[in-house]
A tleap script that builds the chain and sets N, CA, C and O, in Angstrom:
source leaprc.protein.ff14SB
mol = sequence {
  NMET LYS ARG LEU LYS LEU ILE SER PHE LEU
  LEU PHE LEU PHE ALA ILE SER SER ALA SER
  PHE ALA GLN ASP LYS THR GLY LYS ILE TYR
  VAL ILE ARG ARG THR GLY ILE ASN GLY SER
  ALA VAL ASN PHE ARG ILE PHE VAL ASP GLY
  GLU LEU ILE CYS LYS MET LYS ASN LYS THR
  TYR SER LEU HIE ASP LEU LYS LEU GLY GLU
  HIE THR ILE THR VAL THR SER GLY GLY LEU
  PRO ASP SER ARG ASN LYS VAL PRO VAL LYS
  PHE ILE VAL VAL ASP GLY LYS THR ASN TYR
  PHE MET ILE ASN SER GLY ASN GLU LEU THR
  CYS MET GLU ILE MET GLN SER THR ALA GLU
  PRO MET ILE ALA ARG SER VAL GLU VAL ARG
  ASP CYS LEU GLY SER CLYS
}
set mol.1.N position { 79.583 47.775 -40.852 }
set mol.1.CA position { 78.531 48.485 -39.363 }
set mol.1.C position { 77.285 48.824 -40.187 }
set mol.1.O position { 76.371 49.231 -39.470 }
set mol.2.N position { 76.934 48.758 -41.757 }
set mol.2.CA position { 76.003 49.629 -41.813 }
set mol.2.C position { 75.090 48.459 -42.281 }
set mol.2.O position { 73.863 48.417 -42.377 }
set mol.3.N position { 76.142 47.419 -42.573 }
set mol.3.CA position { 75.370 45.939 -43.214 }
set mol.3.C position { 75.076 45.203 -42.028 }
set mol.3.O position { 74.424 44.164 -42.139 }
set mol.4.N position { 75.526 45.655 -40.725 }
set mol.4.CA position { 74.687 44.919 -39.877 }
set mol.4.C position { 73.697 45.722 -38.980 }
set mol.4.O position { 73.011 45.154 -38.130 }
set mol.5.N position { 73.641 47.224 -39.227 }
set mol.5.CA position { 72.268 47.880 -38.626 }
set mol.5.C position { 71.084 47.112 -40.009 }
set mol.5.O position { 70.089 46.386 -40.021 }
set mol.6.N position { 71.613 47.541 -40.620 }
set mol.6.CA position { 70.209 46.729 -42.212 }
set mol.6.C position { 69.764 45.557 -41.837 }
set mol.6.O position { 68.636 45.183 -42.159 }
set mol.7.N position { 70.425 44.962 -41.251 }
set mol.7.CA position { 70.498 43.411 -40.706 }
set mol.7.C position { 69.988 43.001 -39.198 }
set mol.7.O position { 69.745 41.852 -38.830 }
set mol.8.N position { 69.895 44.036 -38.511 }
set mol.8.CA position { 69.522 44.024 -37.533 }
set mol.8.C position { 67.927 44.666 -37.410 }
set mol.8.O position { 67.120 44.347 -36.537 }
set mol.9.N position { 67.641 45.876 -38.768 }
set mol.9.CA position { 66.669 46.370 -38.570 }
set mol.9.C position { 65.363 45.714 -39.187 }
set mol.9.O position { 64.167 45.950 -39.016 }
set mol.10.N position { 66.298 44.470 -40.253 }
set mol.10.CA position { 65.211 43.789 -41.033 }
set mol.10.C position { 64.638 42.516 -40.137 }
set mol.10.O position { 63.633 41.849 -40.385 }
set mol.11.N position { 65.612 42.358 -38.961 }
set mol.11.CA position { 65.355 41.247 -37.966 }
set mol.11.C position { 64.263 41.565 -37.305 }
set mol.11.O position { 63.344 40.785 -37.058 }
set mol.12.N position { 64.337 43.054 -36.905 }
set mol.12.CA position { 63.296 43.503 -35.941 }
set mol.12.C position { 61.814 44.020 -36.860 }
set mol.12.O position { 60.936 44.526 -36.161 }
set mol.13.N position { 61.621 43.939 -37.898 }
set mol.13.CA position { 60.951 44.373 -38.922 }
set mol.13.C position { 60.053 43.236 -39.062 }
set mol.13.O position { 58.831 43.365 -39.137 }
set mol.14.N position { 60.849 41.788 -39.106 }
set mol.14.CA position { 60.368 40.597 -39.232 }
set mol.14.C position { 59.566 39.891 -38.283 }
set mol.14.O position { 58.669 39.089 -38.541 }
set mol.15.N position { 59.996 40.285 -37.093 }
set mol.15.CA position { 59.725 40.162 -35.572 }
set mol.15.C position { 58.434 40.854 -35.270 }
set mol.15.O position { 57.736 40.410 -34.359 }
set mol.16.N position { 58.142 41.661 -35.797 }
set mol.16.CA position { 57.082 42.892 -35.327 }
set mol.16.C position { 56.316 42.090 -36.311 }
set mol.16.O position { 55.383 41.463 -35.809 }
set mol.17.N position { 56.454 41.980 -37.372 }
set mol.17.CA position { 54.880 41.618 -38.615 }
set mol.17.C position { 54.585 39.849 -38.160 }
set mol.17.O position { 53.432 39.420 -38.179 }
set mol.18.N position { 55.904 38.835 -37.722 }
set mol.18.CA position { 55.365 37.445 -37.539 }
set mol.18.C position { 54.397 37.706 -36.097 }
set mol.18.O position { 53.332 37.109 -35.936 }
set mol.19.N position { 54.935 38.663 -35.124 }
set mol.19.CA position { 53.803 38.871 -33.763 }
set mol.19.C position { 52.719 39.444 -34.305 }
set mol.19.O position { 51.688 38.942 -33.858 }
set mol.20.N position { 52.545 40.279 -35.076 }
set mol.20.CA position { 50.842 41.157 -35.818 }
set mol.20.C position { 50.564 39.743 -36.358 }
set mol.20.O position { 49.348 39.588 -36.242 }
set mol.21.N position { 51.053 38.761 -36.833 }
set mol.21.CA position { 49.939 37.839 -37.649 }
set mol.21.C position { 49.801 36.715 -36.833 }
set mol.21.O position { 49.297 35.658 -37.212 }
set mol.22.N position { 50.287 36.952 -35.600 }
set mol.22.CA position { 50.146 35.526 -34.212 }
set mol.22.C position { 48.985 36.214 -33.760 }
set mol.22.O position { 48.240 35.378 -33.248 }
set mol.23.N position { 48.499 37.327 -33.714 }
set mol.23.CA position { 47.405 37.875 -33.040 }
set mol.23.C position { 46.372 37.717 -33.554 }
set mol.23.O position { 45.339 37.546 -32.908 }
set mol.24.N position { 46.441 37.744 -35.089 }
set mol.24.CA position { 45.371 37.522 -36.077 }
set mol.24.C position { 43.985 36.221 -35.753 }
set mol.24.O position { 42.758 36.237 -35.851 }
set mol.25.N position { 45.194 35.025 -35.269 }
set mol.25.CA position { 44.710 33.623 -35.870 }
set mol.25.C position { 43.760 33.867 -35.009 }
set mol.25.O position { 43.637 34.790 -34.204 }
set mol.26.N position { 42.775 32.531 -35.352 }
set mol.26.CA position { 41.578 32.304 -34.722 }
set mol.26.C position { 41.150 31.026 -34.425 }
set mol.26.O position { 42.174 30.392 -34.677 }
set mol.27.N position { 40.324 30.209 -34.057 }
set mol.27.CA position { 39.880 29.450 -33.533 }
set mol.27.C position { 38.515 29.204 -33.823 }
set mol.27.O position { 37.853 30.145 -34.262 }
set mol.28.N position { 37.940 28.020 -33.640 }
set mol.28.CA position { 36.340 27.742 -34.190 }
set mol.28.C position { 35.692 27.330 -33.106 }
set mol.28.O position { 36.262 26.591 -32.303 }
set mol.29.N position { 34.443 27.731 -32.925 }
set mol.29.CA position { 33.698 27.092 -31.711 }
set mol.29.C position { 32.256 26.786 -31.992 }
set mol.29.O position { 31.551 27.784 -32.139 }
set mol.30.N position { 31.723 25.726 -32.088 }
set mol.30.CA position { 30.305 25.472 -32.094 }
set mol.30.C position { 29.556 25.595 -31.130 }
set mol.30.O position { 30.087 25.241 -30.078 }
set mol.31.N position { 28.137 26.089 -31.010 }
set mol.31.CA position { 27.388 26.237 -29.935 }
set mol.31.C position { 25.501 25.237 -30.909 }
set mol.31.O position { 24.730 25.641 -31.779 }
set mol.32.N position { 25.557 24.067 -30.181 }
set mol.32.CA position { 24.504 23.410 -30.493 }
set mol.32.C position { 23.574 23.220 -29.353 }
set mol.32.O position { 23.884 22.749 -28.259 }
set mol.33.N position { 21.966 23.791 -29.856 }
set mol.33.CA position { 20.874 24.084 -29.030 }
set mol.33.C position { 20.079 22.787 -29.810 }
set mol.33.O position { 19.617 22.775 -30.950 }
set mol.34.N position { 20.086 21.680 -28.770 }
set mol.34.CA position { 19.231 20.943 -28.785 }
set mol.34.C position { 18.902 20.377 -27.314 }
set mol.34.O position { 19.385 19.499 -26.599 }
set mol.35.N position { 17.668 21.462 -27.187 }
set mol.35.CA position { 16.840 20.801 -25.421 }
set mol.35.C position { 15.655 20.309 -25.456 }
set mol.35.O position { 14.876 20.361 -24.505 }
set mol.36.N position { 15.429 19.826 -26.473 }
set mol.36.CA position { 14.084 18.881 -26.578 }
set mol.36.C position { 13.178 20.202 -26.203 }
set mol.36.O position { 13.482 21.384 -26.364 }
set mol.37.N position { 11.710 19.522 -25.533 }
set mol.37.CA position { 10.836 20.146 -25.756 }
set mol.37.C position { 10.776 21.532 -24.767 }
set mol.37.O position { 10.234 22.628 -24.915 }
set mol.38.N position { 11.579 20.953 -23.719 }
set mol.38.CA position { 11.718 22.165 -22.788 }
set mol.38.C position { 11.933 23.473 -23.012 }
set mol.38.O position { 13.142 23.689 -23.089 }
set mol.39.N position { 11.149 24.628 -23.177 }
set mol.39.CA position { 11.666 26.135 -24.162 }
set mol.39.C position { 12.183 26.311 -25.326 }
set mol.39.O position { 13.101 27.067 -25.643 }
set mol.40.N position { 11.182 25.131 -26.382 }
set mol.40.CA position { 11.788 25.086 -27.709 }
set mol.40.C position { 10.905 26.649 -28.379 }
set mol.40.O position { 11.369 27.251 -29.348 }
set mol.41.N position { 10.139 26.920 -27.954 }
set mol.41.CA position { 9.615 28.106 -28.448 }
set mol.41.C position { 9.954 29.671 -28.255 }
set mol.41.O position { 9.542 30.798 -28.530 }
set mol.42.N position { 10.764 29.124 -27.738 }
set mol.42.CA position { 12.065 30.215 -27.073 }
set mol.42.C position { 13.192 30.521 -27.649 }
set mol.42.O position { 14.065 29.903 -27.039 }
set mol.43.N position { 13.486 30.912 -28.185 }
set mol.43.CA position { 14.714 31.482 -28.484 }
set mol.43.C position { 15.987 31.983 -27.582 }
set mol.43.O position { 15.793 32.998 -26.914 }
set mol.44.N position { 17.288 31.351 -27.507 }
set mol.44.CA position { 18.469 31.409 -26.315 }
set mol.44.C position { 19.162 32.673 -27.070 }
set mol.44.O position { 19.240 32.555 -28.293 }
set mol.45.N position { 19.479 33.412 -26.714 }
set mol.45.CA position { 21.206 34.533 -26.676 }
set mol.45.C position { 22.165 33.735 -25.871 }
set mol.45.O position { 22.124 33.155 -24.786 }
set mol.46.N position { 23.187 33.950 -26.958 }
set mol.46.CA position { 24.264 32.963 -26.829 }
set mol.46.C position { 25.522 34.542 -26.775 }
set mol.46.O position { 25.609 35.355 -27.696 }
set mol.47.N position { 26.248 34.594 -25.615 }
set mol.47.CA position { 26.806 35.716 -25.772 }
set mol.47.C position { 28.595 35.306 -25.043 }
set mol.47.O position { 29.006 34.803 -23.997 }
set mol.48.N position { 29.174 35.820 -26.195 }
set mol.48.CA position { 31.170 35.671 -25.874 }
set mol.48.C position { 31.555 36.730 -25.121 }
set mol.48.O position { 31.194 37.823 -25.560 }
set mol.49.N position { 32.109 36.727 -24.233 }
set mol.49.CA position { 32.397 37.749 -23.628 }
set mol.49.C position { 31.974 38.660 -23.272 }
set mol.49.O position { 32.603 39.709 -23.402 }
set mol.50.N position { 30.852 38.629 -22.733 }
set mol.50.CA position { 29.606 39.733 -22.866 }
set mol.50.C position { 28.814 40.472 -24.319 }
set mol.50.O position { 27.986 41.362 -24.509 }
set mol.51.N position { 29.443 39.726 -24.980 }
set mol.51.CA position { 28.877 40.242 -26.701 }
set mol.51.C position { 28.108 39.465 -27.302 }
set mol.51.O position { 28.589 38.359 -27.550 }
set mol.52.N position { 26.749 39.714 -27.730 }
set mol.52.CA position { 25.796 38.586 -28.061 }
set mol.52.C position { 26.498 38.447 -29.597 }
set mol.52.O position { 26.997 39.346 -30.274 }
set mol.53.N position { 26.378 37.180 -29.874 }
set mol.53.CA position { 26.706 36.819 -30.802 }
set mol.53.C position { 26.160 35.652 -31.875 }
set mol.53.O position { 26.643 35.244 -32.931 }
set mol.54.N position { 24.721 35.231 -31.011 }
set mol.54.CA position { 23.779 34.543 -32.177 }
set mol.54.C position { 22.477 34.802 -31.111 }
set mol.54.O position { 22.464 35.387 -30.028 }
set mol.55.N position { 21.579 34.244 -31.730 }
set mol.55.CA position { 20.084 34.044 -31.593 }
set mol.55.C position { 19.722 32.738 -32.099 }
set mol.55.O position { 19.734 32.579 -33.320 }
set mol.56.N position { 19.310 31.507 -31.120 }
set mol.56.CA position { 19.069 30.876 -31.762 }
set mol.56.C position { 18.126 29.834 -31.197 }
set mol.56.O position { 18.001 29.655 -29.985 }
set mol.57.N position { 17.269 28.948 -32.405 }
set mol.57.CA position { 16.002 28.055 -32.396 }
set mol.57.C position { 16.488 27.285 -31.249 }
set mol.57.O position { 17.367 27.530 -30.423 }
set mol.58.N position { 15.324 25.825 -31.479 }
set mol.58.CA position { 15.658 24.811 -30.935 }
set mol.58.C position { 16.264 23.829 -32.210 }
set mol.58.O position { 16.184 24.418 -33.288 }
set mol.59.N position { 16.770 22.646 -32.290 }
set mol.59.CA position { 17.634 21.841 -33.122 }
set mol.59.C position { 18.577 22.278 -34.015 }
set mol.59.O position { 18.896 21.652 -35.026 }
set mol.60.N position { 19.292 23.930 -33.481 }
set mol.60.CA position { 20.298 24.466 -34.494 }
set mol.60.C position { 21.678 24.411 -33.880 }
set mol.60.O position { 21.992 24.162 -32.716 }
set mol.61.N position { 22.445 24.707 -34.947 }
set mol.61.CA position { 23.652 25.069 -34.105 }
set mol.61.C position { 24.881 26.355 -34.716 }
set mol.61.O position { 24.881 26.490 -35.940 }
set mol.62.N position { 25.354 26.781 -34.335 }
set mol.62.CA position { 26.147 27.686 -35.127 }
set mol.62.C position { 27.229 27.352 -35.272 }
set mol.62.O position { 27.523 26.197 -34.963 }
set mol.63.N position { 28.387 28.391 -35.885 }
set mol.63.CA position { 29.665 28.357 -35.993 }
set mol.63.C position { 29.900 29.528 -36.569 }
set mol.63.O position { 29.592 30.170 -37.573 }
set mol.64.N position { 31.107 29.659 -34.776 }
set mol.64.CA position { 32.206 30.921 -34.837 }
set mol.64.C position { 33.462 31.050 -34.734 }
set mol.64.O position { 33.898 30.319 -33.844 }
set mol.65.N position { 34.316 31.711 -35.295 }
set mol.65.CA position { 35.587 32.251 -35.399 }
set mol.65.C position { 35.982 33.209 -34.020 }
set mol.65.O position { 35.540 34.349 -33.880 }
set mol.66.N position { 36.830 32.583 -33.097 }
set mol.66.CA position { 37.104 33.635 -32.253 }
set mol.66.C position { 39.052 34.174 -32.137 }
set mol.66.O position { 39.881 33.829 -32.979 }
set mol.67.N position { 39.238 34.682 -31.417 }
set mol.67.CA position { 40.653 35.048 -31.213 }
set mol.67.C position { 41.117 34.336 -30.521 }
set mol.67.O position { 40.506 34.113 -29.475 }
set mol.68.N position { 42.502 33.592 -30.785 }
set mol.68.CA position { 43.291 32.795 -29.435 }
set mol.68.C position { 42.838 33.688 -27.971 }
set mol.68.O position { 42.544 34.861 -27.739 }
set mol.69.N position { 42.931 32.744 -27.360 }
set mol.69.CA position { 43.090 32.858 -25.780 }
set mol.69.C position { 41.507 32.582 -25.172 }
set mol.69.O position { 40.546 31.981 -25.653 }
set mol.70.N position { 41.654 33.122 -24.221 }
set mol.70.CA position { 40.359 32.474 -22.836 }
set mol.70.C position { 39.097 33.727 -22.947 }
set mol.70.O position { 39.273 34.936 -22.791 }
set mol.71.N position { 37.861 33.055 -23.248 }
set mol.71.CA position { 36.693 33.720 -23.370 }
set mol.71.C position { 35.317 32.742 -22.236 }
set mol.71.O position { 35.255 31.761 -21.495 }
set mol.72.N position { 34.603 33.633 -22.674 }
set mol.72.CA position { 33.722 33.472 -21.498 }
set mol.72.C position { 32.222 33.262 -22.245 }
set mol.72.O position { 31.781 34.002 -23.125 }
set mol.73.N position { 31.602 32.177 -21.733 }
set mol.73.CA position { 30.308 32.331 -22.744 }
set mol.73.C position { 29.118 31.566 -21.911 }
set mol.73.O position { 29.044 30.412 -21.490 }
set mol.74.N position { 28.216 32.681 -21.845 }
set mol.74.CA position { 26.756 32.479 -21.580 }
set mol.74.C position { 25.683 31.967 -22.182 }
set mol.74.O position { 25.959 31.146 -23.057 }
set mol.75.N position { 24.661 32.158 -22.023 }
set mol.75.CA position { 23.262 32.014 -22.367 }
set mol.75.C position { 21.950 32.687 -21.693 }
set mol.75.O position { 21.876 32.570 -20.470 }
set mol.76.N position { 21.345 33.088 -22.079 }
set mol.76.CA position { 20.048 33.451 -21.460 }
set mol.76.C position { 18.975 32.941 -22.541 }
set mol.76.O position { 19.085 32.503 -23.687 }
set mol.77.N position { 17.715 33.224 -21.547 }
set mol.77.CA position { 16.265 33.153 -22.198 }
set mol.77.C position { 16.360 34.180 -23.460 }
set mol.77.O position { 17.138 35.134 -23.505 }
set mol.78.N position { 15.580 33.876 -24.315 }
set mol.78.CA position { 14.949 35.391 -25.630 }
set mol.78.C position { 13.290 35.733 -25.388 }
set mol.78.O position { 12.651 36.521 -26.085 }
set mol.79.N position { 12.675 34.851 -24.085 }
set mol.79.CA position { 11.429 35.463 -23.832 }
set mol.79.C position { 11.023 35.662 -22.920 }
set mol.79.O position { 11.962 36.341 -22.505 }
set mol.80.N position { 9.947 35.659 -21.677 }
set mol.80.CA position { 9.993 36.515 -20.653 }
set mol.80.C position { 10.852 36.568 -19.756 }
set mol.80.O position { 11.363 35.488 -20.051 }
set mol.81.N position { 11.628 37.013 -18.648 }
set mol.81.CA position { 12.732 37.293 -17.877 }
set mol.81.C position { 12.343 35.495 -17.064 }
set mol.81.O position { 11.461 34.749 -16.636 }
set mol.82.N position { 13.806 35.668 -17.320 }
set mol.82.CA position { 14.571 34.159 -16.177 }
set mol.82.C position { 14.504 33.798 -14.772 }
set mol.82.O position { 15.462 34.307 -14.190 }
set mol.83.N position { 14.097 33.430 -14.342 }
set mol.83.CA position { 14.835 33.634 -12.399 }
set mol.83.C position { 16.517 33.186 -12.662 }
set mol.83.O position { 17.557 33.623 -12.169 }
set mol.84.N position { 16.195 31.924 -13.850 }
set mol.84.CA position { 17.350 30.918 -13.495 }
set mol.84.C position { 18.396 31.388 -13.540 }
set mol.84.O position { 18.457 32.220 -14.446 }
set mol.85.N position { 19.635 31.231 -12.794 }
set mol.85.CA position { 21.339 31.671 -12.945 }
set mol.85.C position { 21.709 31.208 -14.251 }
set mol.85.O position { 21.567 30.108 -14.785 }
set mol.86.N position { 22.472 32.827 -14.854 }
set mol.86.CA position { 22.688 32.456 -15.810 }
set mol.86.C position { 24.418 32.007 -15.659 }
set mol.86.O position { 25.179 32.950 -15.444 }
set mol.87.N position { 24.916 30.867 -15.747 }
set mol.87.CA position { 26.156 30.119 -15.186 }
set mol.87.C position { 27.452 30.806 -16.887 }
set mol.87.O position { 27.307 30.644 -18.099 }
set mol.88.N position { 28.231 31.314 -16.319 }
set mol.88.CA position { 28.877 31.572 -17.086 }
set mol.88.C position { 30.291 30.621 -17.706 }
set mol.88.O position { 31.118 30.762 -16.805 }
set mol.89.N position { 30.690 30.073 -18.388 }
set mol.89.CA position { 31.564 28.717 -18.792 }
set mol.89.C position { 32.661 29.650 -19.106 }
set mol.89.O position { 32.482 30.627 -19.833 }
set mol.90.N position { 33.930 29.326 -18.503 }
set mol.90.CA position { 35.310 29.555 -19.225 }
set mol.90.C position { 35.881 28.638 -19.860 }
set mol.90.O position { 35.859 27.452 -19.531 }
set mol.91.N position { 36.505 29.153 -20.932 }
set mol.91.CA position { 37.377 28.158 -22.450 }
set mol.91.C position { 38.431 28.744 -22.693 }
set mol.91.O position { 38.561 29.817 -22.104 }
set mol.92.N position { 39.345 28.395 -23.436 }
set mol.92.CA position { 40.320 28.797 -24.326 }
set mol.92.C position { 40.531 28.131 -25.410 }
set mol.92.O position { 40.659 26.909 -25.340 }
set mol.93.N position { 40.610 28.796 -26.623 }
set mol.93.CA position { 40.824 28.694 -27.530 }
set mol.93.C position { 42.036 29.042 -28.064 }
set mol.93.O position { 42.571 30.150 -28.095 }
set mol.94.N position { 42.567 27.568 -28.648 }
set mol.94.CA position { 43.617 26.759 -29.159 }
set mol.94.C position { 43.586 27.346 -30.566 }
set mol.94.O position { 42.557 27.672 -31.159 }
set mol.95.N position { 44.680 27.433 -30.977 }
set mol.95.CA position { 45.020 27.397 -32.588 }
set mol.95.C position { 45.054 25.507 -33.041 }
set mol.95.O position { 45.634 24.542 -32.544 }
set mol.96.N position { 44.332 25.642 -33.939 }
set mol.96.CA position { 44.155 24.224 -34.729 }
set mol.96.C position { 43.170 22.949 -33.681 }
set mol.96.O position { 43.152 21.723 -33.787 }
set mol.97.N position { 42.388 23.923 -32.642 }
set mol.97.CA position { 41.522 22.897 -32.344 }
set mol.97.C position { 40.408 24.023 -31.807 }
set mol.97.O position { 40.452 25.175 -31.375 }
set mol.98.N position { 39.104 22.740 -32.163 }
set mol.98.CA position { 37.812 22.811 -32.512 }
set mol.98.C position { 37.279 23.285 -30.708 }
set mol.98.O position { 37.910 22.654 -29.860 }
set mol.99.N position { 36.494 24.036 -30.289 }
set mol.99.CA position { 35.569 23.957 -28.986 }
set mol.99.C position { 34.369 23.758 -29.876 }
set mol.99.O position { 34.053 23.926 -31.054 }
set mol.100.N position { 33.596 23.102 -28.188 }
set mol.100.CA position { 32.434 22.545 -29.065 }
set mol.100.C position { 31.064 22.703 -27.494 }
set mol.100.O position { 31.368 22.272 -26.381 }
set mol.101.N position { 29.645 23.385 -27.776 }
set mol.101.CA position { 29.391 23.308 -26.488 }
set mol.101.C position { 28.123 23.009 -26.890 }
set mol.101.O position { 27.871 23.127 -28.089 }
set mol.102.N position { 27.009 22.534 -25.904 }
set mol.102.CA position { 25.943 22.323 -25.903 }
set mol.102.C position { 24.825 23.029 -25.280 }
set mol.102.O position { 25.112 22.986 -24.084 }
set mol.103.N position { 23.957 23.517 -25.372 }
set mol.103.CA position { 23.130 24.519 -24.545 }
set mol.103.C position { 22.406 23.237 -23.521 }
set mol.103.O position { 22.029 22.134 -23.916 }
set mol.104.N position { 22.351 23.837 -21.946 }
set mol.104.CA position { 21.714 22.916 -21.303 }
set mol.104.C position { 20.890 23.238 -20.801 }
set mol.104.O position { 21.178 23.955 -19.843 }
set mol.105.N position { 19.868 23.073 -20.950 }
set mol.105.CA position { 18.495 23.634 -20.340 }
set mol.105.C position { 17.768 23.004 -19.112 }
set mol.105.O position { 16.820 22.233 -19.264 }
set mol.106.N position { 18.229 23.349 -17.940 }
set mol.106.CA position { 17.606 22.362 -16.758 }
set mol.106.C position { 17.580 23.337 -15.118 }
set mol.106.O position { 17.169 24.475 -15.345 }
set mol.107.N position { 17.789 23.201 -14.192 }
set mol.107.CA position { 17.594 24.218 -13.178 }
set mol.107.C position { 18.426 25.460 -13.520 }
set mol.107.O position { 18.055 26.567 -13.128 }
set mol.108.N position { 19.779 25.265 -14.396 }
set mol.108.CA position { 20.314 26.529 -14.499 }
set mol.108.C position { 20.270 26.230 -16.258 }
set mol.108.O position { 20.325 25.177 -16.893 }
set mol.109.N position { 20.124 27.902 -16.761 }
set mol.109.CA position { 20.439 27.846 -18.353 }
set mol.109.C position { 21.903 28.108 -18.348 }
set mol.109.O position { 22.480 28.900 -17.602 }
set mol.110.N position { 22.654 27.059 -19.625 }
set mol.110.CA position { 24.000 27.560 -19.688 }
set mol.110.C position { 24.453 26.161 -20.722 }
set mol.110.O position { 23.892 25.124 -21.075 }
set mol.111.N position { 25.557 26.695 -20.916 }
set mol.111.CA position { 26.574 26.224 -22.249 }
set mol.111.C position { 27.309 25.375 -21.644 }
set mol.111.O position { 28.137 25.759 -20.818 }
set mol.112.N position { 27.122 23.931 -21.976 }
set mol.112.CA position { 28.589 23.082 -21.428 }
set mol.112.C position { 29.708 22.874 -22.386 }
set mol.112.O position { 29.263 23.213 -23.482 }
set mol.113.N position { 30.826 22.520 -22.500 }
set mol.113.CA position { 31.750 22.199 -23.039 }
set mol.113.C position { 31.584 20.738 -23.357 }
set mol.113.O position { 31.635 19.922 -22.437 }
set mol.114.N position { 31.389 20.359 -24.589 }
set mol.114.CA position { 31.459 18.768 -25.107 }
set mol.114.C position { 32.335 18.016 -25.802 }
set mol.114.O position { 32.154 18.840 -26.699 }
set mol.115.N position { 32.833 17.527 -26.101 }
set mol.115.CA position { 34.011 16.061 -26.777 }
set mol.115.C position { 32.899 16.846 -28.447 }
set mol.115.O position { 31.814 17.414 -28.577 }
set mol.116.N position { 34.105 16.364 -29.442 }
set mol.116.CA position { 33.916 16.823 -30.575 }
set mol.116.C position { 32.831 15.083 -30.892 }
set mol.116.O position { 31.990 14.946 -31.781 }
set mol.117.N position { 33.111 14.360 -30.188 }
set mol.117.CA position { 32.838 12.761 -30.705 }
set mol.117.C position { 30.916 13.145 -30.163 }
set mol.117.O position { 29.815 13.145 -30.715 }
set mol.118.N position { 31.220 13.295 -29.424 }
set mol.118.CA position { 29.696 13.635 -28.787 }
set mol.118.C position { 28.776 15.402 -29.979 }
set mol.118.O position { 27.657 15.782 -30.323 }
set mol.119.N position { 29.285 15.555 -30.027 }
set mol.119.CA position { 28.459 16.935 -30.788 }
set mol.119.C position { 28.329 16.497 -32.361 }
set mol.119.O position { 27.419 16.917 -33.075 }
set mol.120.N position { 29.205 15.728 -32.747 }
set mol.120.CA position { 28.980 15.442 -34.468 }
set mol.120.C position { 27.886 14.946 -34.532 }
set mol.120.O position { 27.108 15.460 -35.336 }
set mol.121.N position { 27.389 13.705 -33.672 }
set mol.121.CA position { 25.850 13.280 -34.081 }
set mol.121.C position { 25.025 14.651 -33.960 }
set mol.121.O position { 24.294 14.881 -34.924 }
set mol.122.N position { 25.028 15.590 -32.934 }
set mol.122.CA position { 23.962 16.228 -32.718 }
set mol.122.C position { 23.947 17.604 -33.556 }
set mol.122.O position { 22.994 18.358 -33.364 }
set mol.123.N position { 25.043 18.009 -34.561 }
set mol.123.CA position { 25.416 18.591 -35.082 }
set mol.123.C position { 24.484 17.809 -36.696 }
set mol.123.O position { 23.343 18.112 -37.044 }
set mol.124.N position { 25.233 16.989 -37.266 }
set mol.124.CA position { 24.471 16.257 -38.191 }
set mol.124.C position { 22.843 16.212 -37.949 }
set mol.124.O position { 22.203 16.294 -38.998 }
set mol.125.N position { 22.192 16.114 -36.942 }
set mol.125.CA position { 20.988 16.372 -36.728 }
set mol.125.C position { 20.000 17.965 -36.723 }
set mol.125.O position { 18.793 18.067 -36.502 }
set mol.126.N position { 20.669 18.716 -36.938 }
set mol.126.CA position { 20.643 19.882 -36.683 }
set mol.126.C position { 21.004 20.939 -37.971 }
set mol.126.O position { 21.778 20.775 -38.914 }
set mol.127.N position { 19.883 22.408 -37.525 }
set mol.127.CA position { 20.026 23.295 -39.004 }
set mol.127.C position { 21.463 24.136 -38.772 }
set mol.127.O position { 21.732 24.461 -37.615 }
set mol.128.N position { 22.263 24.442 -39.704 }
set mol.128.CA position { 23.381 25.990 -38.864 }
set mol.128.C position { 22.372 27.013 -39.129 }
set mol.128.O position { 21.551 27.149 -40.037 }
set mol.129.N position { 22.640 27.654 -38.148 }
set mol.129.CA position { 22.012 28.922 -38.273 }
set mol.129.C position { 23.310 29.636 -38.802 }
set mol.129.O position { 24.360 29.553 -38.166 }
set mol.130.N position { 23.200 30.448 -40.162 }
set mol.130.CA position { 23.900 30.971 -40.477 }
set mol.130.C position { 24.163 32.473 -40.315 }
set mol.130.O position { 25.279 32.960 -40.133 }
set mol.131.N position { 22.674 33.354 -40.425 }
set mol.131.CA position { 22.203 34.557 -39.906 }
set mol.131.C position { 22.096 35.105 -38.537 }
set mol.131.O position { 21.084 35.729 -38.217 }
set mol.132.N position { 23.081 34.913 -37.694 }
set mol.132.CA position { 22.990 34.373 -35.934 }
set mol.132.C position { 21.662 35.854 -35.143 }
set mol.132.O position { 20.677 35.805 -34.406 }
set mol.133.N position { 22.390 36.916 -35.822 }
set mol.133.CA position { 22.025 38.107 -35.313 }
set mol.133.C position { 20.377 38.315 -35.936 }
set mol.133.O position { 19.607 38.966 -35.229 }
set mol.134.N position { 19.932 37.823 -37.088 }
set mol.134.CA position { 18.933 38.164 -37.921 }
set mol.134.C position { 18.997 39.876 -38.799 }
set mol.134.O position { 18.137 40.747 -38.925 }
set mol.135.N position { 20.170 39.800 -39.184 }
set mol.135.CA position { 20.772 41.317 -39.836 }
set mol.135.C position { 20.882 40.980 -41.160 }
set mol.135.O position { 21.874 40.380 -41.575 }
set mol.136.N position { 19.615 41.425 -42.144 }
set mol.136.CA position { 19.348 41.099 -43.415 }
set mol.136.C position { 19.871 42.449 -44.092 }
set mol.136.O position { 19.812 42.590 -45.314 }
savepdb mol mol.pdb
quit
């Protein structure tokens, strides 16, 4: 009987520890800014789930680790107040999959999810932003 209780207890501990490890898993997202001349002098601010994650200049990209699950990404202009609507984009981070986003600066300032085959040439022609929030 003691052996059965010990085995049950160990299985319980194993189940709890594996569940906590699953919550710590993250996925990657790339955010690419190649907006051409339109607004090129202005930094854009990237928000995920309402939290500022990066300030980006033109012809740059950033890489971020996010917890698995559903998230929302938004972009705003860093210069003068912008009357364009900020359209949030919902996406899901899955283990082993990378999400790619491109900043679109047209009638609406937004991020749009793009495919890896579209993103890779843009990334190759861009500079990585490593210190996204300028904290040194």
